[in-house]
C-alpha positions as CSV (number, residue, x, y, z in Angstrom):
1,M,9.2,20.2,-8.4
2,E,11.1,17.2,-7.9
3,K,10.9,14.6,-5.5
4,N,13.4,15.4,-2.3
5,V,11.5,13.2,-0.2
6,G,12.6,9.6,1.1
7,D,10.5,6.4,2.0
8,T,11.5,7.2,5.1
9,D,11.2,11.0,5.7
10,A,8.1,10.8,4.1
11,L,6.3,8.2,6.9
12,V,7.6,10.4,9.3
13,R,5.8,13.3,8.1
14,I,2.4,11.2,7.5
15,V,2.9,9.5,11.1
16,A,3.5,13.3,12.7
17,G,1.0,14.7,10.4
18,A,-2.0,12.2,11.3
19,V,-0.9,12.8,15.1
20,A,-1.4,16.2,15.1
21,G,-4.6,16.6,13.0
22,L,-5.6,13.6,15.6
23,T,-4.6,16.6,17.8
24,S,-6.0,19.4,16.7
25,L,-9.4,17.9,16.7
26,G,-9.4,16.6,19.8
27,I,-8.3,20.2,21.4
28,L,-11.4,21.4,18.7
29,V,-14.1,19.3,20.9
30,D,-12.4,19.7,23.9
31,M,-11.1,16.3,24.8
32,V,-7.6,17.3,24.6
33,P,-6.1,20.0,26.9
34,G,-4.9,22.6,25.4
35,P,-5.2,26.9,24.4
36,E,-7.9,26.5,21.4
37,I,-5.3,28.5,18.9
38,A,-3.3,25.1,18.7
39,S,-6.5,23.9,17.1
40,P,-5.7,25.3,13.7
41,V,-2.2,25.9,14.4
42,L,-1.8,22.0,14.7
43,G,-4.2,21.4,11.6
44,V,-2.1,23.3,9.2
45,I,0.6,21.9,10.6
46,A,-0.8,18.3,9.8
47,V,-2.0,19.8,6.5
48,V,1.5,20.5,5.4
49,L,3.4,17.1,7.2
50,L,0.7,15.2,5.2
51,A,1.4,17.0,1.9
52,T,4.3,16.8,1.8
53,G,4.6,12.8,2.8
54,Y,2.3,11.7,0.2
55,F,3.8,13.9,-2.7
56,G,7.3,13.6,-1.8
57,T,8.3,16.8,-2.8
58,C,9.1,19.8,0.4
59,G,9.5,23.2,-0.5
60,L,12.0,24.3,2.3
61,Y,14.2,21.2,1.3
62,S,14.4,22.4,-2.3
63,V,15.6,25.8,-0.8
64,L,17.9,24.7,1.4
65,G,19.1,21.8,-1.0
66,I,18.4,18.8,0.9
67,D,17.5,15.5,-0.7
68,T,16.0,12.5,1.3
69,S,15.2,10.6,-1.4
70,E,18.5,9.0,-2.6
């Protein structure tokens, strides 16, 4: 797949993924209030955001024809 995630977009994704991951872990160990089902959901979201930010490719962007790398 071609790179379709720009530098700013990637940075936002990585920061958002880190926040989602830390929140997921916080819920898991009862440091952050929230329903327990939110922990794995946030964990999956965190992994997706971190991966798309790191690799610079987003499958949904490809389907929608969006390219922020220019």
